[in-house]
C-alpha positions as a printed NumPy array, in Angstrom:
array([[ -65.772,  -25.881,  -59.631],
       [ -68.012,  -25.435,  -62.663],
       [ -70.317,  -28.213,  -63.753],
       [ -68.262,  -28.789,  -66.879],
       [ -64.882,  -28.838,  -65.158],
       [ -63.231,  -32.258,  -65.084],
       [ -61.884,  -33.769,  -61.906],
       [ -60.018,  -36.926,  -61.086],
       [ -62.013,  -39.684,  -59.411],
       [ -59.66 ,  -40.582,  -56.581],
       [ -60.087,  -43.752,  -54.53 ],
       [ -61.278,  -41.697,  -51.541],
       [ -63.808,  -39.839,  -53.675],
       [ -65.084,  -43.098,  -55.17 ],
       [ -65.512,  -44.702,  -51.73 ],
       [ -67.428,  -41.639,  -50.475],
       [ -69.666,  -41.773,  -53.56 ],
       [ -70.212,  -45.541,  -53.2  ],
       [ -71.115,  -45.229,  -49.515],
       [ -73.523,  -42.378,  -50.199],
       [ -75.27 ,  -44.305,  -52.984],
       [ -75.832,  -47.275,  -50.637],
       [ -78.152,  -45.34 ,  -48.318],
       [ -81.387,  -43.409,  -48.663],
       [ -81.161,  -41.599,  -45.335],
       [ -79.652,  -38.348,  -46.648],
       [ -76.727,  -38.406,  -44.199],
       [ -74.806,  -35.435,  -42.857],
       [ -71.076,  -35.088,  -43.625],
       [ -70.296,  -36.535,  -40.17 ],
       [ -72.406,  -39.583,  -40.929],
       [ -70.749,  -40.023,  -44.342],
       [ -67.394,  -39.781,  -42.56 ],
       [ -68.383,  -42.589,  -40.158],
       [ -69.608,  -44.761,  -43.046],
       [ -66.46 ,  -44.128,  -45.101],
       [ -64.084,  -44.873,  -42.213],
       [ -65.186,  -48.496,  -42.28 ],
       [ -63.459,  -48.858,  -45.665],
       [ -60.846,  -46.114,  -45.293],
       [ -59.901,  -45.933,  -41.592],
       [ -57.267,  -43.225,  -42.128],
       [ -59.484,  -40.762,  -44.019],
       [ -59.925,  -37.392,  -42.309],
       [ -63.161,  -35.52 ,  -41.728],
       [ -61.776,  -32.589,  -43.737],
       [ -61.158,  -34.866,  -46.721],
       [ -64.742,  -36.102,  -46.562],
       [ -66.092,  -32.53 ,  -46.415],
       [ -63.935,  -31.399,  -49.364],
       [ -64.885,  -34.402,  -51.481],
       [ -68.595,  -34.052,  -50.744],
       [ -68.369,  -30.452,  -51.998],
       [ -66.521,  -31.571,  -55.15 ],
       [ -68.994,  -34.405,  -55.833],
       [ -71.875,  -31.986,  -55.315],
       [ -70.392,  -29.299,  -57.571],
       [ -69.792,  -31.912,  -60.269],
       [ -73.437,  -33.009,  -60.162],
       [ -72.761,  -36.588,  -59.011],
       [ -74.614,  -36.076,  -55.707],
       [ -77.007,  -33.515,  -54.265],
       [ -76.18 ,  -31.246,  -51.366],
       [ -79.341,  -30.579,  -49.38 ],
       [ -79.372,  -27.285,  -47.54 ],
       [ -82.682,  -27.722,  -45.81 ],
       [ -84.016,  -25.874,  -42.79 ],
       [ -81.716,  -27.701,  -40.405],
       [ -78.291,  -26.57 ,  -39.247],
       [ -76.337,  -29.331,  -40.99 ],
       [ -76.149,  -29.958,  -44.722],
       [ -77.236,  -33.383,  -45.853],
       [ -76.173,  -35.304,  -48.933],
       [ -78.105,  -37.438,  -51.386],
       [ -76.506,  -40.075,  -53.605],
       [ -79.411,  -39.717,  -56.036],
       [ -78.429,  -36.822,  -58.292],
       [ -81.658,  -37.001,  -60.322],
       [ -84.076,  -34.13 ,  -59.862],
       [ -86.494,  -35.033,  -57.07 ],
       [ -87.986,  -33.517,  -53.956],
       [ -87.569,  -34.002,  -50.218],
       [ -89.74 ,  -33.89 ,  -47.144],
       [ -88.283,  -33.126,  -43.693],
       [ -89.756,  -34.103,  -40.361],
       [ -90.071,  -31.011,  -38.176],
       [ -89.752,  -33.16 ,  -35.028],
       [ -86.68 ,  -35.337,  -35.611],
       [ -85.093,  -33.927,  -38.799],
       [ -85.499,  -37.129,  -40.843],
       [ -85.377,  -36.464,  -44.607],
       [ -87.08 ,  -38.654,  -47.204],
       [ -87.417,  -38.543,  -50.975],
       [ -90.716,  -37.346,  -52.356],
       [ -91.729,  -38.3  ,  -55.888],
       [ -94.46 ,  -36.414,  -57.695],
       [ -95.341,  -36.075,  -61.36 ],
       [ -97.359,  -32.939,  -60.505],
       [ -94.21 ,  -31.153,  -59.339],
       [ -92.36 ,  -32.176,  -62.501],
       [ -95.24 ,  -30.758,  -64.551],
       [ -95.104,  -27.439,  -62.647],
       [ -91.347,  -27.268,  -63.196],
       [ -91.767,  -27.791,  -66.959],
       [ -94.525,  -25.157,  -67.151],
       [ -92.333,  -22.609,  -65.351],
       [ -89.455,  -23.256,  -67.736],
       [ -91.754,  -22.575,  -70.706],
       [ -93.359,  -19.45 ,  -69.252],
       [ -90.212,  -17.64 ,  -68.126],
       [ -87.535,  -15.816,  -70.053],
       [ -85.032,  -17.115,  -67.499],
       [ -82.822,  -20.086,  -68.077],
       [ -83.788,  -21.981,  -64.922],
       [ -80.754,  -23.82 ,  -63.569],
       [ -82.26 ,  -25.1  ,  -60.352],
       [ -84.666,  -24.545,  -57.52 ],
       [ -85.238,  -25.419,  -53.892],
       [ -88.506,  -26.689,  -52.58 ],
       [ -88.749,  -28.22 ,  -49.138],
       [ -91.81 ,  -29.958,  -47.789],
       [ -92.282,  -30.124,  -44.045],
       [ -94.214,  -32.696,  -42.081],
       [ -94.205,  -35.163,  -39.21 ],
       [ -92.705,  -38.563,  -40.069],
       [ -94.564,  -41.802,  -39.264],
       [ -92.309,  -42.582,  -36.284],
       [ -92.811,  -39.168,  -34.666],
       [ -96.527,  -39.257,  -35.451],
       [ -96.742,  -42.642,  -33.702],
       [ -94.812,  -41.308,  -30.686],
       [ -97.184,  -38.358,  -30.521],
       [-100.235,  -40.634,  -30.73 ],
       [ -98.756,  -42.969,  -28.106],
       [ -98.057,  -40.029,  -25.79 ],
       [-101.591,  -38.705,  -26.157],
       [-103.081,  -42.143,  -25.405],
       [-100.849,  -42.561,  -22.337],
       [-101.735,  -39.093,  -21.022],
       [-105.468,  -39.791,  -21.467],
       [-105.023,  -42.868,  -19.257],
       [-103.495,  -40.659,  -16.555],
       [ -99.841,  -41.636,  -17.075],
       [ -97.001,  -39.166,  -16.761],
       [ -95.052,  -39.804,  -19.951],
       [ -91.451,  -38.667,  -19.806],
       [ -91.903,  -36.332,  -16.829],
       [ -89.547,  -36.708,  -13.885],
       [ -90.333,  -35.057,  -10.617],
       [ -87.37 ,  -33.739,   -8.705],
       [ -87.733,  -33.38 ,   -4.949],
       [ -85.32 ,  -32.084,   -2.369]])
C-alpha cells in the first residue's frame, strides 16, 4: 500500500490503533493481539497482523524492525528514535534535538530525496542495570545468585 493510498478505517483497525496509542512499551504483534482481544474477543491474530501492516504502511503507526526477532509497533508515528536493552529487549523512545539537526543537515547535503532512515541505539535498561549491580553485590558477599547445584 502506498503512503497516499486511501483505506477504510474499520472498527477492528480503529481498536488496534487505539490500543497501540495507549501504551509506550512498543509491543509486539502478539502483545497487541492480547490487548485488542479485551475489546474484540473474536478478533484473530491474522487480522491483527494484517491491520498492523496496513496502519504502518499508511503512516499512522511505526513498525520497528530492530535487532530482535520480533517486530514491534509504536503508536507514535512522529519521527523519533529508539533505544533497545541488549539484556531484556525493552524498547524506549529517545528524544534528541542533536539527531534532528543531523537529519536536517543530511537532507541539505545530499542529492537524494531521503524518505526515511533507521538508527537503533543499544544499551542496558535501568532494571537490568540494577539486576546486574545487585548480582555483583551478592556475589561479593559470597552468595550464589541463581546457581542451582544438581547432585545425584
